N, C-alpha and C positions, 0 to 999 in steps of 0.2 A: 503495500499499500503507499502511494506514494500523495502527499500534500504538500500544497505550495503557499505561501502569504506574502501579501503584500502589505506595507505600513506607509500612512502620512506621516511625517515627524509628529504633528501635533498629538497624534494619537498616543505616543508611547508615554509622554508626562517628564518630559526630560526636564529639571528644575537645576537650578544654579549650584544647590549642595552634591549634586549626584558629579560635576565637575569638580569642588572641591573634594571630593573624596578621592577622584583619580589623579590629583595635583597633589596629594599629600598633604593639604590643609584642613583645619578643624573649622571651629566657628570663627574665628577673626581673621577672616580674610583681607589683606593690606591693600592699598591701592597701587595701582590702578585697576587691580583684578575684577571686583564687582562689576565695574563700569564694560570693562572690556569682553566678560562673558554675560554680559545683559546684550550685549550688543551682538555677539557671536550668535546666540540665542534667536535675536531679531531676524539674522539673517539666514538661519537653517531652515527653515521650508523651503526656500527655494533650492537646496545644494545636496538635498538627498533623494536617493532612489532607491528605497529601503526593500529588501525582499529576503526570504527565508523558506526554509519548507525542510521535510525529513521524509526518509525512507525508510520505513518499517521492517523488520527480518524475523520471522516466526519462529527462529532459533538461534542459539547461539552456544557455541561450546568455550567454557572458561576454565583454563588448567591453569589451579594455582601454582602447582609444583613449577611447571615450567614458566610461568607469566605471561601465559598465552593466552588470547582467544580466536577463536576463528569464526567468520561470516562465511555462509558459502562457502567457495573456496580460497578464500583469503584469510592467510595466520597472520595475525599482528600480535607484536610484543610490545606492550603499552606501558610497562612497567609493574613491579609488584602493588603501589599506591593503586591504580586502576583497576588490575585483574582482581584485587582482593575485595572492592566496593561494588564490582560486578557480578561476585562469583555466585551471589542469590539469584541472579538474570536466568530469564528462561527465554527472552527475545531482547529484541534493543531496537533501536531507531539510529541511523546516520543521519547526521543535520548539515545543513548550510546556511549562512545568512550572510549578508552584505548590507553594508549602508550606502553602496554604490560610488562611483569615482568623482562624482562630484564633489565632494568631502574634501578627499584628497587632493585634487587639483586645485582647488581653491586655495588651501593650506600653502601649498607650493608657491601658489602665485603670489602670497601674502608676505611670506618668508623674505624677499629683497630690501622690503618697506618697513615691516614691522613683525620682525620673528618671537615676538611675545604673543603677539594677537594669532599668528599661524600656529604657535605651540598651542593655543588654546583652541582653535579649528580642530589641530588633529587629537585634542582629547575628547573634543565633541564627536568627532566622529568615533571612537572606542567607545564612548559610552551610549552612544543611540545605536550600533549595532549589537551590545551587550541586551539593552532594554528591549530590542525587538527580539533576540533569542528567547529572552525572559519569558515574552508573551508566547512564543511558537512553543515552549516549554511547557507553559499553562496548558495549553490546546493539546501538545500530547497527554498530558497529566488528566486533563478531561476525559480524553478519550479512552486511555486504560483504564481509569478509575470504573466506568460505565463497564467492562469487560470482567471486572474484580481484581484490580494488579493495581501495581504502583509503579513509581520512576524513581531512577537513583539523579544523582546528579548529571551534571554533563563534563565531559572530559574530553578533552582536546591534545590532539600531537601536538608537542612543543611546550606542554606543561607537564606538570606530574612527573618528571624524566622520561616523557615516551617522546621516543626522536619524533622530529618534525617530517623526516624521509617518510615515513610512514602514512604522510597524508596522499602520497601517490594509491597506495593500496586503498586507503577511504576513497579516495575519489573515481578508482576503477569500479566501486559498486553502485555508483550512483549514474543518474545520467548527463551526457555530455553537456556541457553549460550549465549544469544546473543552478537554476535561480540565477542565472548569469555570472557565475564564478567558474572561473579557469584556472589551473595549475600550472607553474612554471616546471620546466626540468630540477630545478634546484627546490622544489615543493613548497617554493612561494605563491599564495591566493592573490590573483589579481578580479575584483578592486581591492587594494590594500587593506583596507578598513572591511575585514570579512573574516568570518571563523569557522570551522567546523569541528565536528567530533560524532561523540556516541552517548547515549542515552541509554542504559539499562531499563528492560520491562520487566516486572514479575509480582509475583506475590511477597515476598518477601525481604521487599526493598523502601527504603526510605531516604529521604532528601537531608543530608546532613549540614549542608552548605560549605563554606571556604574553609579546611582542615589545614592551614600552612603548615602548621608543626609535623606533618608527615612529609612536606617537600624540602627540599633545599634549593628551589630557586629563589634567589634575592630580588630579581628583577621583575618577577611577575607581577602584573596587575592587579590581582585579586588579591594579593599579601597587602599592597599597597592601600586598596580599600578598607580591607580588615583591620589595617593597622589603626584605621580613623574611627573605627566603632568604639 
């Protein structure tokens, strides 16, 4: 089963505090950031082409000993963290979501004259794609709840010690150019502000949120978000 979604920026409810978190600030944001963030948010609706979706797989094989999981004919090596969290999965969904290329193009054009504002637009792109994926994950959760099941948190290549090179395997199981996202030979997604990954499905699963103590990646955006909470 494949499902795809599109969103207008206004539907996602992005607020200034969402950017504060990712930028590492708490409540007292120094000037001129509040005004610049407000400006970026005012320009946002015309800069995004937000799309995303998922493909469900009705079976998954998780091997804790070898730290692998298998979907159809693809064998993934996503690390102990991911296999442990997906061990109770009986099915899974692979997902892709993108904010579109407009936001990254705008940030790049802004860099020459105002690198700080360009950074804010870049952060806004990251926040927006995660917000959109939150909505898609809720759609999946609602769907499987009706079937008497639950979902896990989402996990992506490049995080939780999962090699980004396994994007190649993930994308091989999805329709070509799914939701307008393509993959380079070096496993980087285009548009830049895109995410992909896996969500487990099963009766014994729960969502635990960001568990940064499990992971050694000190540059992860989720660690930065959690640090401000």
